[in-house]
C-alpha positions in Angstrom: 17.6 29.0 -3.9 14.6 30.5 -5.6 12.3 32.7 -3.6 8.6 31.7 -3.0 7.3 33.7 -5.9 9.8 32.1 -8.4 9.1 28.7 -6.9 5.3 29.0 -7.4 5.7 30.4 -10.9 8.1 27.6 -12.0 6.0 24.9 -10.4 2.3 24.1 -10.4 1.1 24.6 -6.8 -2.2 23.5 -5.4 -3.4 24.7 -2.0 -5.9 22.4 -0.2 -8.4 23.3 2.5 -10.6 20.7 4.1 -13.8 22.3 5.5 -16.8 21.7 7.7 -18.6 24.8 8.8 -15.8 27.3 7.9 -17.7 29.9 5.9 -16.7 32.8 8.1 -13.0 31.9 7.6 -12.8 30.8 3.9 -14.3 34.0 2.5 -11.2 35.8 3.8 -8.6 33.0 3.7 -8.9 32.2 0.0 -8.3 35.7 -1.2 -5.4 36.0 1.2 -3.8 32.8 -0.1 -4.2 33.9 -3.7 -2.6 37.3 -2.9 0.5 35.5 -1.7 0.4 32.9 -4.5 -1.2 34.5 -7.5 -0.2 31.6 -9.8 -1.5 28.8 -7.5 -4.8 27.0 -7.5 -6.9 26.3 -4.4 -9.2 23.3 -3.9 -11.7 23.2 -1.0 -12.9 19.7 0.1 -16.2 20.5 1.8 -18.3 18.0 3.7 -21.7 19.5 3.0 -21.3 22.2 5.6 -24.6 23.3 7.1 -23.3 26.9 7.4 -23.0 27.3 3.6 -19.2 27.0 3.3 -19.7 25.2 -0.1 -22.0 27.9 -1.4 -19.5 30.6 -0.4 -16.7 28.8 -2.2 -19.0 28.4 -5.3 -19.4 32.2 -5.3 -15.7 32.7 -5.2 -15.2 30.1 -7.9 -17.7 31.8 -10.2 -15.4 34.8 -10.5 -12.0 33.1 -10.2 -11.0 30.0 -12.1 -8.1 29.4 -9.7 -10.7 28.2 -7.1 -12.0 24.7 -7.1 -14.6 22.9 -5.0 -15.1 19.2 -4.2 -18.5 18.8 -2.5 -19.0 15.7 -0.5 -22.4 14.3 0.6 -21.8 14.5 4.3 -19.3 14.7 7.1 -16.9 11.9 6.1 -13.9 12.9 8.2 -10.7 14.9 7.9 -8.7 11.7 6.8 -10.8 11.0 3.8 -11.0 14.7 2.9 -7.2 14.9 3.0 -6.9 11.9 0.7 -9.4 13.5 -1.7 -7.1 16.5 -1.9 -4.2 14.2 -2.6 -6.1 12.6 -5.5 -7.1 16.0 -6.9 -3.5 17.1 -6.9 -2.3 13.9 -8.6 -5.1 13.9 -11.2 -4.4 17.6 -11.9 -0.7 17.0 -12.5 0.5 19.6 -9.8 4.0 19.7 -8.6 3.3 20.6 -5.0 0.3 20.3 -2.7 0.3 22.8 0.2 -2.3 22.0 2.9 -3.4 24.2 5.8 -6.3 24.4 8.2 -9.2 26.6 6.9 -9.6 28.6 10.2 -6.5 30.9 10.1 -4.8 28.8 12.9 -2.1 28.3 10.2 -1.3 31.9 9.2 -0.9 32.3 5.5 2.1 34.5 5.9 4.1 31.3 6.6 3.3 29.8 3.1 6.3 31.3 1.3 8.6 29.7 3.9 7.1 26.2 3.3 7.4 26.6 -0.4 11.1 27.7 -0.2 11.8 24.6 2.0 10.1 22.4 -0.5 13.0 22.8 -3.0 15.0 20.5 -0.7 12.5 18.0 0.7 9.6 15.8 -0.3 7.5 16.8 2.8 7.8 20.2 4.5 6.1 20.5 7.9 5.0 23.8 9.3 6.2 23.1 12.8 5.1 24.5 16.2 8.0 22.7 18.0 11.2 23.6 16.2 13.2 26.7 17.2 11.2 29.7 16.1 7.8 27.9 16.3 5.2 28.9 18.9 1.8 28.3 20.3 0.9 31.5 22.0 -2.1 31.5 24.4 -2.1 27.7 24.9 -2.9 26.5 28.4 -0.5 24.0 30.1 -3.2 21.3 29.6 -3.3 21.8 25.9 0.5 21.9 25.6 0.7 18.7 27.6 -1.9 16.9 25.5 -0.1 17.9 22.3 3.3 16.8 23.8 1.7 13.4 24.7 0.2 12.9 21.2 3.5 13.7 19.4 5.6 11.7 21.8 3.3 8.7 21.4 3.4 9.0 17.6 7.2 9.2 17.5 7.5 6.1 19.7 4.9 4.1 17.8 5.9 5.0 14.3 9.6 5.6 14.6 9.5 9.1 13.2 12.2 11.6 14.2 10.2 14.7 13.8 9.0 17.3 16.3 5.5 18.1 15.0 3.7 15.1 13.7 0.1 16.1 14.4 -0.1 19.4 12.5 -1.7 19.8 9.1 0.3 22.7 7.7 2.4 20.9 5.2 3.8 21.0 1.7 4.0 17.7 -0.3 5.9 16.9 -3.5 3.1 15.4 -5.6 5.4 13.0 -7.4 5.9 11.4 -4.0 2.2 11.3 -3.2 1.7 9.4 -6.4 3.9 6.6 -5.0 1.6 6.1 -2.0 -1.1 3.5 -1.9 -3.8 5.9 -0.8 -6.3 3.1 -0.5 -4.3 1.6 2.4 -4.6 4.7 4.6 -6.7 3.7 7.6 -7.3 7.0 9.4 -10.6 8.7 8.9 -10.0 11.5 11.4 -7.1 13.4 12.8 -4.7 10.5 12.9 -4.3 10.9 9.2 -1.6 13.5 9.8 0.7 11.0 11.6 -0.2 8.1 9.3 0.7 10.1 6.2 4.1 10.9 7.6 4.6 7.2 8.5 3.7 6.1 5.0 5.9 8.8 3.4 8.8 7.6 5.5 8.2 4.0 4.3 8.7 5.0 0.7 11.8 7.0 1.5 10.6 10.6 1.5 12.8 13.3 2.9 11.4 15.7 5.5 12.2 19.2 6.9 10.4 21.2 9.5 10.1 25.0 9.3 8.8 27.1 12.2 5.3 28.5 12.4 3.3 30.4 14.9 0.0 28.6 15.6 -2.8 31.0 16.1 -6.3 30.6 17.4 -9.1 30.2 14.9 -10.9 33.3 13.9 -14.5 32.0 13.5 -16.3 28.8 14.5 -15.3 26.0 17.0 -12.8 23.2 16.9 -13.9 19.8 15.6 -11.6 17.7 17.9 -13.2 15.7 20.7 -12.4 12.8 23.0 -13.8 10.2 20.7 -11.6 11.5 17.8 -8.6 11.4 20.1 -9.2 7.8 21.2 -9.8 6.7 17.6 -6.5 8.4 16.6 -4.5 6.6 19.2 -6.0 3.2 18.2 -5.3 3.8 14.5 -1.6 4.7 15.2 -1.1 1.7 17.5 -2.1 -0.7 14.7 0.0 0.8 11.9 3.4 -0.8 12.8 1.8 -4.2 12.8 0.3 -4.1 9.4 1.7 -6.4 6.7 3.2 -5.2 3.4 
């Protein structure tokens, strides 16, 4: 199997970052990703961050044509930002789309492992819950909540995967092109589970590769109780949709 450098050289790889108030992170994260994947491109989907995330990306873009920015008019949600990244990858004719959180909770050092695994699967999940994966520093309450969300999703959606809620993934773009992106319901964090459900329905193959989930470097988490409740409701409705 080719190593990650050969894989990224032979294929067109796009890395996507969905951002809202992540200026302190992206100015370091983007150069780190490009150091690991010098032949890749990066697209940042920014929801008009008040902290100037978009402006910071513009400054990077001015000196590096590998960096792209999609500026949106307001905070439209992680779900729609993720779909915007899918559309960008499809329109650009990329072979693989690798998505990760923009706050360093998904350490870039794991990127080569995901790309290696992408040679044998349509969707690669950077998993906290397979052997070798870890969530250091999590409280028992946070672990329990994550277990509940993933167990609920497996039961509701019939997915035999360990980590359904994480965003650290690599997608084969030819498979994304087969999805009806207009049918995706989730506007928030439930998009992660819904994408896997819809990928399963078109016959995608999956593999999980272990990652260590780390705490964000700057800023605060965007998850709240309202987002969690909306996610549970969205996932409950999916198995009953027609078509």
